[in-house]
C-alpha angles and dihedrals in degrees: 000000000000127000124221099238118184107194091187093054119109086227110095114249094240088054091050089054093046093049094047093050091048091052094046091050092045092051094048094245086121116044132194109286096023110140121234123217114264121267089247094051093050092046093050095044093052097032092237134134113278089224088064092057091042090053091053093048092046092051091052091046090053091052092048100248093111132039129198112233120195109248094005104065119216122357135174106272120253101221106062128133113240115258115248126216086255091055091050092048090051089055092051098043099080092054092047091049090052091048091049091051091050092048090051091048090051091049094239115162113242092246091055092047090050091049090052090049091051090050090052091049092052099040119093111260122250088247092057090051092053100044 
């Protein structure tokens, strides 16, 4: 598993990891018992500080999304309520609000902004192109 880390983003790297893991768990891409890559492996792959990855994993462990398994490292926790469509929409809303604000600032008509969003939804992700 690779994370999409944007080092130039104003969003802290640990927050990017936390948010991505929450979304992958909410969507069912990660299921209870799935193992996460080690802190060291993530840090080396993305050339980031291991403490950053550790902070993200610890936050998710504290909220119950991750569990530490002896000999396995971190896994997706077993006892999690299923995410509803409303939960998923709540996760997406901040990004859509930011995109809407940017479209307004750029003076894009709503129809053009919606067409761009549809294009992004239908285009293969960067991750799919690199796998």
